[in-house]
C-alpha positions as CSV (number, residue, x, y, z in Angstrom):
1,M,107.3,83.2,102.3
2,K,107.2,84.8,105.7
3,R,105.4,88.2,106.0
4,R,108.5,90.0,107.3
5,N,110.6,88.7,104.4
6,F,107.8,89.4,101.9
7,I,107.7,93.1,103.1
8,K,111.4,93.5,103.1
9,Q,111.9,91.9,99.7
10,T,109.2,93.8,97.9
11,S,110.0,97.2,99.5
12,I,113.6,97.4,98.2
13,I,113.6,100.4,95.9
14,T,116.0,100.9,93.1
15,S,117.2,104.2,91.9
16,G,117.2,105.6,88.4
17,F,114.7,106.1,85.7
18,I,111.0,105.8,86.7
19,A,108.8,105.4,83.6
20,D,105.2,106.6,83.5
21,F,103.1,103.6,84.5
22,T,100.1,104.5,82.4
23,R,99.0,107.4,80.3
24,K,98.3,110.4,82.5
25,K,94.6,110.7,83.4
26,E,92.4,112.5,85.9
27,R,92.8,111.0,89.3
28,T,89.1,110.6,90.2
29,P,88.1,106.9,90.2
30,Y,88.3,106.6,94.0
31,M,87.5,110.1,95.2
32,K,84.2,110.1,93.4
33,K,81.5,107.5,93.8
34,E,82.2,105.8,90.5
35,N,81.7,102.4,92.0
36,D,80.1,102.2,95.4
37,L,82.1,99.2,96.6
38,I,85.6,98.2,95.3
39,V,87.1,94.9,96.5
40,L,90.7,94.1,95.8
41,A,92.8,90.9,96.0
42,T,96.2,90.4,97.7
43,N,99.0,88.5,96.0
44,W,100.5,87.8,99.5
45,G,101.0,84.0,99.5
46,F,100.2,83.6,95.8
47,D,102.5,81.1,94.0
48,G,102.6,82.5,90.5
49,D,103.5,85.5,88.4
50,I,101.6,88.8,88.2
51,F,99.8,87.7,85.0
52,Q,98.6,84.5,86.6
53,F,97.5,86.4,89.7
54,C,95.6,89.0,87.8
55,E,93.9,86.4,85.7
56,K,92.8,84.5,88.8
57,A,91.7,87.7,90.6
58,S,89.6,88.8,87.6
59,A,88.0,85.4,87.2
60,A,87.0,85.4,90.9
61,G,85.2,88.7,90.5
62,Y,87.6,91.1,92.2
63,D,87.6,94.7,91.1
64,G,91.3,95.2,91.4
65,I,94.5,94.2,93.2
66,E,96.7,95.6,95.9
67,V,100.4,94.8,95.6
68,W,103.8,96.2,96.6
69,V,105.4,98.8,94.5
70,P,107.6,96.8,92.1
71,S,111.4,97.0,92.7
72,D,112.4,97.4,89.0
73,I,111.2,98.6,85.6
74,K,110.4,95.1,84.4
75,G,108.1,94.6,87.4
76,I,106.4,97.9,86.6
77,S,105.9,97.0,83.0
78,D,104.6,93.5,83.8
79,L,102.2,94.9,86.4
80,S,100.9,97.5,83.9
81,Q,100.3,95.0,81.2
82,A,98.6,92.6,83.6
83,I,96.1,95.0,85.1
84,N,95.3,96.4,81.7
85,K,94.8,93.0,80.2
86,Y,92.4,91.9,82.9
87,G,90.7,95.3,83.5
88,L,91.7,95.6,87.2
89,K,92.1,98.6,89.4
90,L,95.4,99.1,91.1
91,G,96.1,99.8,94.7
92,L,99.7,99.9,95.9
93,L,101.7,99.2,99.1
94,A,104.7,101.3,99.8
95,G,107.3,101.6,102.6
96,G,110.8,101.3,103.8
97,S,112.6,98.4,105.5
98,D,116.0,99.5,106.9
99,K,116.5,99.9,110.7
100,D,118.6,103.1,110.1
101,F,116.2,106.0,109.8
102,S,118.2,107.9,107.2
103,I,118.3,104.9,104.9
104,H,114.7,104.0,105.7
105,E,113.5,107.5,104.9
106,N,115.2,107.4,101.5
107,Q,113.7,104.0,100.7
108,F,110.3,105.2,101.9
109,Q,110.4,108.4,99.8
110,Q,111.5,106.6,96.6
111,S,108.8,104.0,97.2
112,I,106.1,106.7,97.5
113,N,107.3,108.6,94.4
114,K,107.6,105.5,92.3
115,G,104.1,104.5,93.4
116,I,102.7,107.9,92.4
117,S,104.1,107.5,88.9
118,M,102.1,104.3,88.5
119,N,98.8,106.2,88.9
120,P,97.1,103.9,91.4
121,I,93.7,104.6,92.9
122,Y,95.5,104.9,96.3
123,I,98.8,104.1,98.0
124,N,98.8,102.3,101.3
125,C,101.9,102.9,103.5
126,H,103.7,100.6,105.9
127,S,104.9,103.7,107.6
128,G,108.2,103.8,109.6
129,K,109.0,101.5,112.5
130,D,107.5,101.2,116.0
131,Y,111.0,101.9,117.5
132,F,111.5,105.1,115.5
133,S,110.9,108.3,117.4
134,Y,107.6,110.0,117.1
135,E,109.2,112.9,115.2
136,Q,110.9,110.5,112.8
137,N,107.6,108.7,112.0
138,K,105.8,112.0,111.8
139,R,108.4,113.2,109.2
140,L,107.5,110.2,106.9
141,I,103.8,110.9,107.2
142,S,104.3,114.6,106.5
143,F,106.2,113.7,103.3
144,T,103.2,111.6,102.1
145,I,100.8,114.4,102.7
146,Q,102.9,116.8,100.7
147,Q,103.2,114.3,97.8
148,S,99.5,113.5,97.9
149,K,98.7,117.2,97.5
150,K,101.1,117.6,94.6
151,S,100.0,114.5,92.7
152,G,96.3,114.1,93.7
153,T,97.0,110.4,94.7
154,P,95.3,109.4,97.9
155,I,97.9,108.1,100.4
156,Y,96.9,106.2,103.5
157,H,98.8,104.9,106.5
158,E,98.1,101.4,107.8
159,T,97.4,100.5,111.4
160,H,100.0,97.7,111.4
161,R,102.2,96.0,114.1
162,G,105.8,97.0,113.9
163,R,105.0,100.3,112.1
164,S,104.3,103.8,113.3
165,L,100.6,103.2,113.9
166,F,101.1,99.8,115.7
167,A,98.7,100.6,118.6
168,G,95.6,102.6,119.2
169,H,96.9,105.1,121.8
170,V,100.0,105.8,119.7
171,T,97.8,106.4,116.6
172,K,95.6,108.8,118.6
173,R,98.6,111.1,119.1
174,F,99.3,111.2,115.3
175,I,95.6,111.8,114.6
176,D,95.4,114.6,117.1
177,D,98.6,116.2,115.8
178,I,98.2,115.7,112.0
179,Q,94.8,116.9,110.7
180,E,95.4,115.4,107.2
181,L,96.4,111.9,108.3
182,R,94.3,109.3,106.6
183,L,94.2,105.6,107.6
184,T,94.1,102.2,106.1
185,L,92.3,100.3,108.9
186,D,93.7,96.9,109.6
187,I,92.3,96.7,113.1
188,S,93.1,93.0,113.4
189,H,96.6,94.2,114.5
190,W,95.3,96.3,117.3
191,C,93.2,93.4,118.6
192,N,96.5,91.5,118.8
193,V,98.5,94.3,120.3
194,H,95.9,95.3,122.9
195,E,95.0,91.6,123.5
196,S,91.3,92.2,123.2
197,L,88.5,93.1,120.9
198,L,89.0,96.7,122.1
199,A,85.7,96.9,124.0
200,D,87.4,99.2,126.6
201,Q,88.8,101.5,123.9
202,D,85.7,102.8,122.1
203,E,86.8,106.4,122.1
204,M,90.2,105.6,120.5
205,V,88.7,103.2,118.0
206,N,85.9,105.6,117.0
207,L,88.4,108.4,116.4
208,A,90.4,106.1,114.0
209,L,87.2,105.2,112.2
210,T,86.7,108.9,111.3
211,R,90.0,109.0,109.5
212,T,89.7,105.6,107.7
213,D,89.6,105.6,103.9
214,H,90.5,102.0,103.1
215,I,90.0,98.7,105.0
216,H,92.0,95.5,105.1
217,A,89.4,92.9,105.7
218,R,91.1,90.4,107.9
219,I,89.7,89.3,111.3
220,G,91.9,89.4,114.3
221,H,91.4,88.3,117.9
222,A,92.8,88.8,121.3
223,E,95.7,86.4,120.8
224,G,96.6,87.0,117.1
225,P,96.1,89.1,114.0
226,Q,94.2,86.4,112.1
227,I,91.5,83.8,113.1
228,N,91.9,80.5,111.4
229,D,88.6,80.6,109.4
230,P,85.9,83.3,109.5
231,R,83.3,80.7,108.5
232,A,83.8,78.8,111.8
233,P,81.0,79.6,114.4
234,E,83.5,79.8,117.3
235,W,84.8,83.1,115.8
236,K,81.4,84.8,115.6
237,E,82.2,87.4,118.3
238,A,85.4,88.5,116.5
239,V,83.8,88.6,113.1
240,D,80.9,90.6,114.4
241,A,83.2,93.1,116.1
242,H,85.1,93.7,112.9
243,L,81.9,94.0,110.8
244,A,80.6,96.6,113.3
245,W,83.7,98.7,112.9
246,W,83.6,98.4,109.1
247,D,79.9,99.3,109.1
248,I,80.7,102.7,110.6
249,V,83.3,103.5,107.9
250,V,81.0,102.4,105.1
251,E,78.1,104.5,106.5
252,R,80.3,107.6,106.6
253,K,81.8,107.0,103.1
254,R,78.2,106.7,101.7
255,K,77.2,110.0,103.4
256,E,80.3,111.6,101.8
257,D,79.3,110.0,98.4
258,K,82.7,108.4,98.1
259,A,83.6,104.9,97.0
260,I,84.5,102.2,99.6
261,T,87.6,100.1,99.1
262,F,88.4,96.9,100.8
263,L,91.3,94.5,100.5
264,T,90.6,90.8,101.5
265,E,93.8,90.1,103.3
266,F,93.7,86.8,105.1
267,G,97.3,85.6,104.8
268,P,99.1,82.4,104.1
269,P,101.1,80.3,106.7
270,S,102.2,81.2,109.2
271,Y,99.6,83.9,109.5
272,L,97.2,81.1,108.7
273,P,97.6,78.5,111.5
274,T,99.0,75.2,110.5
275,L,98.9,71.6,111.9
276,P,101.9,70.6,114.0
277,F,104.8,68.7,112.4
278,T,103.3,69.0,108.9
279,N,103.0,72.8,108.5
280,Q,99.8,72.1,106.6
281,P,97.4,75.1,106.7
282,V,94.1,74.4,108.6
283,A,92.1,76.2,105.8
284,N,92.5,77.4,102.3
285,Q,93.7,81.0,102.1
286,W,92.3,81.8,98.7
287,D,88.9,80.3,99.5
288,I,88.7,82.3,102.7
289,N,89.4,85.6,100.9
290,I,86.8,84.7,98.3
291,Y,84.4,84.1,101.2
292,M,85.3,87.6,102.6
293,M,84.7,89.2,99.2
294,D,81.3,87.6,98.9
295,L,80.5,88.7,102.5
296,L,81.5,92.3,101.8
297,R,79.4,92.4,98.6
298,K,76.3,91.0,100.2
299,R,76.6,93.4,103.2
300,Y,77.7,96.6,101.4
301,N,76.6,96.6,97.8
302,S,74.0,99.3,97.2
303,K,70.5,98.2,96.7
């Protein structure tokens, strides 16, 4: 399934009754240093149901999963049962899809509110659209800040192409203007947008790192949001650049005595390059993400 269609399909929000996802409990697992490093799995590209996915993620050694807010009550129920069965933490993705802002805003708000009811350790937002006005995108962000304060659920906004924080210089304006804005750093997108490893934008990048609370561990490069395989030596420069950025966030989080969350998010075709005429991926997506999980654990687990 294409990334755009995946996002659109899974971000459709239905109205009506929203049941409690789990029993109410104190929302402290992420804010306090309960676990130093929390690594989550993505179901993007996974060919199976939520129970099969959670079983595989748990067996592989993941601490939790990050998935889109389910579109219906059955999806909520299945997700609840699956994470409880396999003892996994839950991070959620939320957002809107419509090109009309008024419709999009309603989708976005319903997605956030439904996500809060599921008691995740955080909500990661695909916020707005790159073609919405600054004030429109700011309105969406302001809503999440208000809801986060009310609920105690951490809510972050992803640096993602096609969304409000699609580029570094645009994000800087939001950061300067909104003191409480917190980020999910997927800096692979900015490498693609700015067609570089951002060596000429240190000030902008460092500012974003001070607001980062969650990281999507995918490696981008000057010509795309995902290298074909992080194990390949030809990508060492790109891998090292991303690790250097993540190191800064991890060091800050440790000084703040807060847990560090990563999502291993190398995606399937066509994010993952394929061979011509066959559409066969040049590497195995699941194996790459397991490699990234192991790399993160070796690099960042407390001694």
